[in-house]
C-alpha positions in Angstrom: -27.7 13.1 -14.9 -25.6 11.4 -17.5 -27.5 9.1 -19.9 -26.0 5.6 -20.2 -27.1 2.8 -22.5 -27.7 0.0 -20.0 -28.1 -0.8 -16.3 -26.8 -3.7 -14.3 -29.6 -6.3 -14.1 -27.6 -9.2 -12.8 -24.4 -9.5 -10.9 -22.7 -12.5 -9.3 -19.3 -13.3 -7.7 -17.3 -15.7 -9.9 -13.8 -16.1 -8.3 -11.0 -14.8 -6.2 -7.5 -15.3 -7.6 -4.1 -14.6 -6.0 -2.6 -14.1 -9.4 -3.4 -13.6 -13.1 -3.1 -17.3 -13.9 -6.0 -18.1 -11.6 -8.4 -15.6 -13.2 -11.3 -16.6 -15.4 -10.5 -17.3 -19.0 -10.0 -14.0 -20.8 -13.1 -14.1 -23.0 -15.3 -11.2 -21.7 -14.6 -7.5 -21.3 -13.3 -6.4 -17.9 -13.5 -3.1 -16.0 -11.3 -3.1 -12.9 -11.2 -1.0 -9.8 -8.0 -0.1 -8.0 -6.8 2.3 -5.4 -5.0 2.6 -2.1 -6.2 0.4 0.7 -9.5 1.5 2.3 -10.4 3.9 -0.6 -13.8 2.3 -1.0 -13.5 -0.1 -4.0 -15.8 -2.7 -2.6 -18.4 -0.2 -1.5 -18.4 1.4 -5.0 -18.9 -2.0 -6.7 -21.8 -2.7 -4.4 -23.3 0.7 -5.3 -22.9 0.2 -9.0 -24.6 -3.2 -8.9 -27.2 -2.2 -6.4 -26.3 -5.4 -4.5 -25.2 -4.9 -0.9 -22.6 -7.4 0.1 -21.6 -8.5 -3.4 -18.1 -7.3 -2.8 -16.9 -7.7 0.8 -16.2 -4.5 2.6 -14.1 -4.0 5.7 -12.9 -1.1 7.9 -9.5 -2.9 8.0 -7.1 -1.4 5.3 -5.7 -4.0 3.0 -8.5 -6.5 3.4 -8.8 -7.2 -0.3 -5.8 -9.3 -1.2 -7.1 -11.2 -4.2 -8.3 -10.4 -7.7 -12.1 -10.7 -7.4 -14.2 -11.2 -10.5 -17.9 -10.4 -10.7 -19.9 -11.3 -13.8 -22.3 -8.6 -14.9 -25.3 -9.2 -17.1 -23.7 -12.5 -18.1 -21.5 -10.6 -20.6 -18.7 -8.7 -18.8 -16.8 -8.4 -15.6 -16.3 -5.9 -12.8 -12.9 -6.7 -11.1 -12.0 -5.7 -7.6 -8.2 -5.5 -7.4 -6.1 -5.6 -4.2 -5.4 -2.1 -2.7 -1.9 -0.7 -3.0 -0.2 1.3 -0.3 -0.7 0.6 3.4 -1.8 -2.8 4.5 -1.2 -4.7 7.7 0.9 -7.4 6.1 4.5 -8.2 5.7 6.7 -6.6 3.0 6.9 -9.9 1.2 3.1 -10.1 1.0 2.9 -6.5 -0.2 5.4 -7.3 -2.8 3.3 -10.3 -4.0 0.2 -8.1 -4.1 2.0 -5.5 -6.2 3.3 -8.2 -8.5 -0.1 -9.7 -9.1 -1.6 -6.2 -9.7 1.0 -5.2 -12.2 0.8 -8.5 -14.0 -2.9 -8.3 -14.3 -2.8 -4.7 -15.6 0.0 -5.4 -18.0 -1.0 -8.7 -19.4 -4.8 -9.0 -19.2 -5.9 -8.7 -22.8 -9.6 -8.3 -21.9 -9.0 -5.4 -19.5 -10.7 -2.5 -21.2 -10.5 0.2 -18.6 -9.1 0.7 -15.1 -10.9 2.9 -12.6 -8.4 4.4 -10.3 -10.0 5.4 -7.0 -8.7 8.3 -5.0 -9.9 9.4 -1.5 -11.0 13.0 -1.9 -10.7 13.6 1.9 -6.9 13.6 1.9 -4.2 15.7 0.2 -2.6 14.1 -2.8 -0.5 11.1 -2.0 2.8 10.4 -3.9 1.9 6.8 -4.4 -1.3 7.8 -6.3 0.5 10.3 -8.5 3.2 7.7 -9.3 0.7 5.1 -10.1 -1.3 7.4 -12.4 1.8 8.5 -14.2 2.9 4.8 -14.6 -0.5 4.1 -16.2 0.0 7.0 -18.6 3.5 5.9 -19.6 2.2 2.4 -20.2 -0.8 3.7 -22.2 -3.2 1.9 -20.0 -6.8 3.2 -20.5 -8.1 4.5 -17.1 -10.5 6.9 -15.4 -9.8 8.6 -12.1 -12.7 8.4 -9.6 -12.5 10.6 -6.5 -14.4 8.8 -3.7 -16.3 9.7 -0.5 -17.2 13.2 -1.5 -20.1 13.0 1.0 -17.7 12.7 3.9 -16.2 16.3 3.8 -17.3 19.7 2.6 -17.2 20.5 -1.1 -14.7 23.3 -0.3 -12.3 20.7 1.3 -12.5 18.1 -1.3 -12.3 20.6 -4.1 -9.0 21.9 -2.5 -7.5 18.3 -2.5 -8.8 17.6 -6.1 -7.4 20.9 -7.4 -4.0 20.1 -5.9 -4.1 16.6 -7.4 -4.8 18.1 -10.8 -2.0 20.6 -10.4 0.5 17.9 -9.6 -0.7 15.8 -12.6 -0.5 18.7 -14.9 3.3 18.7 -14.4 3.4 15.5 -16.4 0.2 15.5 -18.5 -0.7 17.8 -21.4 -4.3 16.8 -21.0 -5.7 15.5 -17.7 -7.4 12.1 -17.6 -11.1 11.8 -17.3 -12.3 12.5 -13.7 -15.5 11.3 -11.9 -16.6 12.3 -8.5 -18.4 9.7 -6.4 -20.1 8.7 -3.2 -21.1 5.1 -2.6 -23.5 6.2 0.2 -25.4 8.7 -1.9 -24.9 6.9 -5.2 -23.1 9.9 -6.8 -21.0 9.2 -9.9 -22.9 5.9 -10.7 -24.3 7.2 -14.0 -21.0 8.6 -15.0 -19.1 5.3 -14.3 -21.8 3.2 -16.1 -21.7 5.6 -19.0 -17.9 5.2 -19.3 -18.3 1.4 -19.2 -21.1 1.6 -21.7 -18.9 3.5 -24.1 -16.2 0.9 -23.7 -18.5 -2.0 -24.4 -19.8 -0.2 -27.5 -16.3 0.2 -28.8 -15.6 -3.5 -28.4 -18.6 -4.6 -30.4 
């Protein structure tokens, strides 16, 4: 198990914002979670905080349509961003979601790290590869988190992960940090908290 320097003692929902201008004042460090719709962002946040129902989960893809801030230990934020990709909404609404996401990522000064969630059960998706490459080009600090590793055999998710790495290696000299997780079995929790802890230490 990875050692980390803290645990989450207190967590509370603060706000839901349709755009950057409605977010809390940029005073505390923020660690945001993003991924395609239905990748398990809310479930992962609930697992990290040990607080079932803190972030609202749904079986309906595209349910998270706002930028949700959760104050952790009264000193920093976890942020649940709208999912990109498929959602049962109009093209105009999807465009608005994407605009708010890109604005938040590009302009939020207190965003320390973005955790990009990828569903390990499916083969690499072009939208995920494009998004990761875009983050690299923009020098946005991020970590890749492969989710739902408990849902399929290790052989199957290893195959998808290896293919994802192969596609990334076409553009990257050194691959980004990768974590494997399961919200159900609490796998990857220590690694994610260790990454956040490292970030908080750097900002002291």
